[in-house]
C-alpha positions as a printed NumPy array, in Angstrom:
array([[ 19.836, -16.906, -18.939],
       [ 21.319, -14.217, -16.766],
       [ 20.514, -11.627, -19.426],
       [ 16.881, -12.863, -19.666],
       [ 16.557, -12.845, -15.849],
       [ 17.568,  -9.195, -15.68 ],
       [ 15.303,  -7.985, -18.474],
       [ 11.936,  -6.353, -17.323],
       [  8.626,  -7.844, -17.878],
       [  7.267,  -4.832, -19.852],
       [  6.843,  -5.442, -23.609],
       [  7.431,  -1.78 , -24.329],
       [ 10.689,  -1.736, -22.453],
       [ 11.77 ,  -4.939, -24.001],
       [ 11.326,  -3.577, -27.513],
       [ 13.267,  -0.346, -26.612],
       [ 16.11 ,  -2.424, -25.051],
       [ 16.278,  -4.811, -28.128],
       [ 16.617,  -1.741, -30.447],
       [ 19.276,  -0.291, -28.322],
       [ 21.207,  -3.509, -27.998],
       [ 21.079,  -4.049, -31.768],
       [ 22.305,  -0.481, -32.386],
       [ 25.211,  -0.941, -30.075],
       [ 26.286,  -4.328, -31.565],
       [ 26.087,  -3.337, -35.155],
       [ 27.528,   0.265, -34.868],
       [ 29.867,  -0.097, -31.92 ],
       [ 28.382,   3.066, -30.386],
       [ 26.056,   3.503, -27.499],
       [ 22.876,   5.491, -28.171],
       [ 22.431,   8.891, -26.764],
       [ 20.35 ,   9.18 , -23.701],
       [ 16.646,  10.037, -24.395],
       [ 15.697,  13.034, -22.165],
       [ 11.986,  12.837, -23.131],
       [ 10.538,   9.337, -22.392],
       [  7.72 ,   7.891, -24.389],
       [  4.246,   8.812, -23.097],
       [  3.36 ,   5.269, -22.185],
       [  6.648,   4.477, -20.529],
       [  5.169,   5.321, -17.146],
       [  3.055,   2.206, -17.377],
       [  6.224,   0.081, -17.113],
       [  6.597,   1.277, -13.477],
       [  4.531,  -0.062, -10.519],
       [  1.683,   2.163,  -9.349],
       [  1.503,   3.214,  -5.712],
       [ -1.948,   1.971,  -5.176],
       [ -5.093,   0.854,  -6.968],
       [ -7.415,   3.948,  -6.596],
       [-10.509,   2.078,  -7.597],
       [ -9.926,  -0.644,  -5.083],
       [ -8.787,   1.755,  -2.258],
       [-11.992,   3.927,  -2.928],
       [-14.254,   0.847,  -2.845],
       [-12.511,  -0.263,   0.438],
       [-13.216,   3.106,   2.005],
       [-16.913,   3.021,   0.888],
       [-17.293,  -0.495,   2.34 ],
       [-15.817,   0.788,   5.618],
       [-18.3  ,   3.808,   5.703],
       [-21.235,   1.457,   5.04 ],
       [-19.95 ,  -0.786,   7.79 ],
       [-19.691,   1.996,  10.263],
       [-23.167,   3.166,   9.456],
       [-24.598,  -0.289,   9.91 ],
       [-22.856,  -0.793,  13.147],
       [-24.09 ,   2.628,  14.398],
       [-27.617,   1.607,  13.82 ],
       [-27.114,  -1.524,  16.094],
       [-26.593,   0.832,  19.062],
       [-29.884,   1.524,  20.722],
       [-29.656,   5.29 ,  21.123],
       [-32.214,   6.761,  23.382],
       [-31.067,  10.275,  22.378],
       [-31.716,  10.509,  18.621],
       [-30.08 ,  13.983,  18.221],
       [-26.924,  12.613,  19.836],
       [-27.07 ,   9.649,  17.36 ],
       [-27.331,  12.013,  14.404],
       [-24.495,  14.225,  15.788],
       [-22.086,  11.291,  16.053],
       [-23.082,   9.995,  12.612],
       [-22.31 ,  13.496,  11.108],
       [-18.91 ,  13.553,  12.85 ],
       [-18.024,  10.126,  11.499],
       [-19.057,  10.953,   7.973],
       [-17.006,  14.227,   8.263],
       [-13.863,  12.222,   9.387],
       [-13.795,  13.803,  13.021],
       [-12.898,  10.488,  14.573],
       [-11.297,  11.764,  17.748],
       [-14.332,  13.785,  18.844],
       [-16.793,  11.091,  17.974],
       [-14.589,   8.558,  19.905],
       [-14.998,  10.532,  23.061],
       [-18.697,  10.744,  22.673],
       [-18.935,   6.962,  22.016],
       [-16.767,   6.287,  25.091],
       [-19.179,   8.229,  27.252],
       [-22.182,   6.284,  26.004],
       [-20.121,   3.057,  26.596],
       [-19.541,   4.11 ,  30.272],
       [-23.176,   4.722,  30.584],
       [-23.989,   1.29 ,  29.216],
       [-21.618,  -0.304,  31.789],
       [-23.603,   1.433,  34.66 ],
       [-26.822,   0.007,  33.069],
       [-25.434,  -3.372,  32.676],
       [-26.105,  -3.375,  28.962],
       [-23.313,  -5.695,  27.636],
       [-24.881,  -5.879,  24.299],
       [-24.844,  -2.178,  23.789],
       [-21.34 ,  -2.021,  25.096],
       [-20.03 ,  -4.692,  22.712],
       [-21.674,  -2.874,  19.711],
       [-19.969,   0.316,  20.772],
       [-16.533,  -1.318,  21.181],
       [-16.889,  -2.926,  17.705],
       [-17.938,   0.514,  16.236],
       [-14.898,   2.15 ,  17.839],
       [-12.676,  -0.528,  16.361],
       [-13.952,   0.217,  12.912],
       [-13.696,   3.917,  13.287],
       [-10.041,   3.509,  14.677],
       [ -9.213,   1.252,  11.65 ],
       [-10.59 ,   3.901,   9.277],
       [ -8.487,   6.592,  10.9  ],
       [ -5.47 ,   4.377,  10.697],
       [ -5.036,   4.121,  14.476],
       [ -4.446,   0.335,  14.253],
       [ -3.141,  -0.124,  17.757],
       [ -6.252,   1.517,  19.314],
       [ -8.532,  -0.462,  16.889],
       [ -7.052,  -3.729,  18.051],
       [ -7.816,  -2.849,  21.719],
       [-11.368,  -1.983,  20.974],
       [-11.973,  -5.066,  18.854],
       [-10.441,  -7.221,  21.57 ],
       [-12.931,  -5.858,  24.115],
       [-15.712,  -6.294,  21.648],
       [-14.784,  -9.942,  20.994],
       [-14.383, -10.619,  24.786],
       [-17.912,  -9.294,  25.468],
       [-19.357, -11.365,  22.594],
       [-17.635, -14.592,  23.797],
       [-18.699, -13.989,  27.461],
       [-22.418, -13.311,  26.474],
       [-22.631, -16.138,  23.866],
       [-23.172, -13.615,  21.172],
       [-22.072, -15.64 ,  18.15 ],
       [-22.87 , -13.044,  15.529],
       [-21.075, -10.45 ,  17.543],
       [-18.001, -12.643,  17.739],
       [-18.155, -13.268,  13.958],
       [-18.312,  -9.501,  13.238],
       [-15.354,  -8.951,  15.633],
       [-13.296, -11.665,  13.893],
       [-14.207, -10.183,  10.502],
       [-13.122,  -6.727,  11.551],
       [ -9.873,  -8.139,  12.949],
       [ -9.364,  -9.489,   9.392],
       [ -9.997,  -6.018,   7.975],
       [ -7.538,  -4.442,  10.446],
       [ -4.788,  -6.731,   9.439],
       [ -5.587,  -6.308,   5.681],
       [ -5.4  ,  -2.546,   6.146],
       [ -2.001,  -2.956,   8.074],
       [ -0.559,  -5.036,   5.247],
       [ -1.874,  -2.515,   2.602],
       [ -0.195,   0.438,   4.419],
       [  3.004,  -1.557,   4.652],
       [  2.944,  -2.407,   1.015],
       [  2.266,   1.127,  -0.067],
       [  5.017,   2.364,   2.154],
       [  7.516,  -0.096,   0.443],
       [  6.354,   0.765,  -3.099],
       [  6.628,   4.409,  -2.268],
       [ 10.25 ,   3.919,  -0.98 ],
       [ 11.259,   2.058,  -4.082],
       [  9.496,   4.529,  -6.341],
       [ 11.329,   7.482,  -4.731],
       [ 14.753,   5.886,  -5.505],
       [ 13.537,   4.937,  -8.95 ],
       [ 12.555,   8.709,  -9.588],
       [ 15.985,   9.866,  -8.327],
       [ 17.628,   7.466, -10.856],
       [ 15.34 ,   8.641, -13.675],
       [ 16.279,  12.301, -12.843],
       [ 20.02 ,  11.431, -13.076],
       [ 19.441,   9.724, -16.56 ],
       [ 17.309,  12.667, -17.782],
       [ 13.892,  10.873, -17.73 ],
       [ 12.3  ,  14.008, -16.363],
       [  8.608,  13.566, -17.324],
       [  8.211,  10.094, -15.721],
       [ 10.399,  11.117, -12.823],
       [  8.05 ,  13.985, -11.848],
       [  4.97 ,  11.828, -12.156],
       [  6.525,   9.194,  -9.814],
       [  7.658,  11.841,  -7.381],
       [  4.015,  13.11 ,  -7.175],
       [  2.861,   9.543,  -6.573],
       [  5.389,   9.099,  -3.755],
       [  4.313,  12.257,  -1.989],
       [  0.562,  11.417,  -2.309],
       [  0.988,   7.872,  -1.197],
       [  3.14 ,   8.838,   1.834],
       [  0.761,  11.492,   2.935],
       [ -2.197,   9.075,   2.599],
       [ -0.518,   6.596,   4.997],
       [  0.766,   9.493,   7.173],
       [  4.542,   8.878,   6.636],
       [  5.29 ,  12.635,   6.649],
       [  9.161,  12.173,   6.864],
       [  9.13 ,  10.176,   3.713],
       [  6.855,  12.673,   2.094],
       [  9.211,  15.573,   3.105],
       [ 12.258,  13.634,   1.585],
       [ 10.292,  13.408,  -1.689],
       [  9.548,  17.179,  -1.653],
       [ 13.279,  17.809,  -1.234],
       [ 13.961,  15.657,  -4.363],
       [ 11.071,  17.592,  -6.124],
       [ 12.777,  20.783,  -5.193],
       [ 16.143,  19.575,  -6.621],
       [ 14.304,  18.475,  -9.739],
       [ 12.912,  22.064, -10.279],
       [ 16.434,  23.534,  -9.771],
       [ 17.632,  21.743, -12.786],
       [ 15.44 ,  23.828, -14.918],
       [ 16.225,  26.852, -12.86 ],
       [ 12.573,  27.255, -11.861],
       [ 13.248,  28.994,  -8.54 ],
       [  9.647,  29.529,  -7.507],
       [  8.65 ,  25.797,  -7.759],
       [ 11.875,  24.705,  -6.2  ],
       [ 11.438,  27.031,  -3.178],
       [  7.77 ,  26.045,  -2.973],
       [  8.687,  22.266,  -2.711],
       [ 11.523,  22.965,  -0.257],
       [  9.219,  24.961,   2.022],
       [  6.658,  22.077,   1.895],
       [  9.381,  19.659,   3.066],
       [ 10.362,  22.175,   5.868],
       [  6.752,  22.27 ,   7.106],
       [  6.521,  18.494,   7.223],
       [  9.749,  18.107,   9.105],
       [  8.784,  20.745,  11.627],
       [  5.3  ,  19.292,  12.267],
       [  6.793,  15.854,  12.876],
       [  9.452,  17.145,  15.336],
       [ 12.572,  17.392,  13.1  ],
       [ 12.854,  21.267,  13.416],
       [ 16.583,  21.231,  12.988],
       [ 16.226,  19.993,   9.441],
       [ 13.47 ,  22.575,   8.803],
       [ 15.698,  25.391,   9.917],
       [ 18.692,  23.95 ,   7.68 ],
       [ 16.226,  24.022,   4.726],
       [ 15.148,  27.589,   5.494],
       [ 18.788,  28.803,   5.787],
       [ 19.582,  27.216,   2.548],
       [ 16.661,  28.957,   0.835],
       [ 17.869,  32.221,   2.378],
       [ 21.3  ,  31.817,   0.892],
       [ 19.762,  31.071,  -2.46 ],
       [ 17.919,  34.575,  -2.34 ],
       [ 14.628,  33.875,  -0.696],
       [ 12.876,  37.19 ,   0.03 ],
       [ 13.476,  38.468,   3.593],
       [  9.696,  38.884,   4.43 ],
       [  8.81 ,  35.528,   2.929],
       [ 11.753,  33.949,   4.898],
       [ 10.666,  35.47 ,   8.166],
       [  7.055,  34.365,   7.611],
       [  8.286,  30.792,   6.946],
       [ 10.37 ,  30.935,  10.076],
       [  7.353,  31.865,  12.147],
       [  5.309,  29.033,  10.421],
       [  8.029,  26.407,  11.15 ],
       [  8.186,  27.457,  14.858],
       [  4.471,  27.302,  15.185],
       [  4.326,  23.725,  13.715],
       [  7.136,  22.618,  16.012],
       [  5.193,  24.16 ,  19.003],
       [  2.098,  22.253,  17.833],
       [  4.282,  19.01 ,  17.715],
       [  5.477,  19.648,  21.378],
       [  1.921,  20.155,  22.547],
       [  0.894,  16.864,  20.764],
       [  3.73 ,  15.126,  22.662],
       [  2.49 ,  16.586,  26.042],
       [ -1.14 ,  15.724,  25.278],
       [ -0.251,  12.077,  24.162],
       [  1.888,  11.701,  27.325],
       [ -0.962,  12.872,  29.469],
       [ -3.32 ,  10.496,  27.626],
       [ -0.934,   7.579,  28.206],
       [ -0.871,   8.366,  31.985],
       [ -4.727,   8.331,  32.039],
       [ -4.711,   5.   ,  30.196],
       [ -2.38 ,   3.484,  32.678],
       [ -4.682,   4.659,  35.593],
       [ -7.647,   3.228,  33.712],
       [ -6.096,  -0.202,  33.619],
       [ -5.147,   0.111,  37.214],
       [ -8.663,   0.861,  38.52 ],
       [-10.305,  -1.557,  36.032],
       [ -8.043,  -4.289,  37.555],
       [ -9.304,  -3.32 ,  41.103],
       [-12.89 ,  -3.569,  39.884],
       [-13.601,   0.211,  40.093],
       [-15.094,   0.525,  36.735],
       [-16.755,   3.941,  37.275],
       [-13.395,   5.644,  38.061],
       [-11.617,   3.642,  35.416],
       [-13.955,   4.752,  32.685],
       [-13.768,   8.353,  33.767],
       [-10.041,   8.209,  33.307],
       [-10.538,   6.429,  29.918],
       [-12.694,   9.33 ,  28.708],
       [-10.157,  11.794,  29.978],
       [ -7.472,   9.999,  27.881],
       [ -9.726,  10.302,  24.821],
       [-10.262,  14.03 ,  25.521],
       [ -6.539,  14.567,  25.701],
       [ -5.928,  12.836,  22.393],
       [ -8.659,  14.812,  20.88 ],
       [ -6.591,  18.005,  21.472],
       [ -3.782,  16.74 ,  19.285],
       [ -3.242,  17.42 ,  15.619],
       [ -3.993,  14.709,  13.03 ],
       [ -0.316,  14.003,  12.651],
       [  0.566,  13.505,  16.296],
       [  0.417,   9.69 ,  16.448],
       [  2.308,   9.282,  13.196],
       [  5.4  ,  11.582,  13.936],
       [  7.645,   8.421,  14.283],
       [  7.176,   5.361,  12.329],
       [  9.489,   2.288,  11.994],
       [ 11.811,   1.9  ,   8.966],
       [  9.951,   0.758,   5.829],
       [ 11.791,  -2.506,   5.772],
       [ 10.787,  -3.303,   9.329],
       [  7.102,  -2.389,   8.51 ],
       [  7.181,  -4.743,   5.385],
       [  8.79 ,  -7.551,   7.253],
       [  6.212,  -7.449,  10.179],
       [  3.369,  -7.222,   7.666],
       [  4.077, -10.795,   6.576],
       [  2.755, -11.891,   9.974],
       [ -0.238,  -9.737,   9.522],
       [ -1.276, -11.613,   6.474],
       [ -1.314, -14.893,   8.426],
       [ -3.449, -13.212,  11.115],
       [ -5.926, -11.812,   8.526],
       [ -6.433, -15.207,   7.043],
       [ -6.97 , -16.706,  10.582],
       [ -9.517, -14.136,  11.67 ],
       [-11.374, -14.21 ,   8.391],
       [-11.623, -18.045,   8.447],
       [-13.013, -17.857,  12.061],
       [-15.568, -15.275,  11.034],
       [-16.67 , -17.194,   7.838],
       [-17.158, -20.475,   9.881],
       [-19.242, -18.739,  12.545],
       [-21.403, -16.878,  10.007],
       [-21.902, -20.268,   8.155],
       [-22.869, -21.901,  11.442],
       [-25.577, -19.294,  11.82 ],
       [-26.948, -19.791,   8.48 ],
       [-25.609, -16.405,   7.185],
       [-24.288, -17.713,   3.908],
       [-24.092, -14.331,   2.236],
       [-21.953, -12.946,   5.121],
       [-19.833, -16.097,   5.023],
       [-19.219, -15.782,   1.268],
       [-18.445, -12.013,   1.508],
       [-15.93 , -12.66 ,   4.263],
       [-14.291, -15.354,   2.166],
       [-14.024, -12.92 ,  -0.706],
       [-11.998, -10.679,   1.427],
       [ -9.102, -13.136,   0.985],
       [ -8.475, -11.641,  -2.324],
       [ -7.264,  -8.483,  -0.498],
       [ -4.569, -10.313,   1.238],
       [ -1.25 , -10.046,  -0.676]])
């Protein structure tokens, strides 16, 4: 029973293990390690993510944003078109500032419906750009406005988007965990000579970590890829992978590790001019990181002042400060908010609670849609349960 429990689920691997075990039992010799795995052996290992499902999820999000943008009664159509283009091109930070400026104007006009639609749109935009903490703030504001004004459909859409947010949070945690496991699997495969499948897994680890902006984990995978190429004495590819790791470390603040990698490359014979160029690139990326830290700190101060003046009822001054905070964040690089993330085990553990939250919010949204006679929206919301795992 113990042996059966340890055997993998894959039929291909079970056949291979059965042949190997029979050879060992009847000959008394262990088989030689196979350095070139079967072409279909990669199917036995878990994939980082379902590309079709991920692409469909992103397409749905784009359609949702476009629909929500149409709900905002823009008086300036060229401005609406500019924001739409920014969103389609992924320039979320700039579009966020422009939307906040329109929201501030809606407050002065007393247009709560317009304000609620803008906050809901900002929540969707932040979710798409993986700024989940900001998304939660925007969605809570949209929900509060909907509940205060008796906008049942607005509340239902807010609950639905809350569900999407927590589904996305769980998906990111799951991908981070699978990437972590796959990295160690690839390292083990390299040690056992399974080079082809190991290289494939390393590339998947890098792509997955870059997609969810875990740049330190991606840098670690690049270092392993560099060691992989050194086994075949492919100096160029080994140096190239090591330099990518150095860039990622520098841009996330770990400049000491970047400099160590560069010194190691120099000792291995890296060209002097190339080494000097790389040194300048590392220092520039680290300087960018320091600027990101400063701009983020400034934005945090503005946000604290925003909450202070909002609590005092001075909404005009409060929103000016909120817009200044957004402008400060717009000056940062795309990686600035993801330079430091919790350990993968902590992320995966916390994501268990996000699944419960997703179910709760989707149930509330579905019930509200059904109560308004929106059976199609209610059914589509219930279908989102399949994304929670």
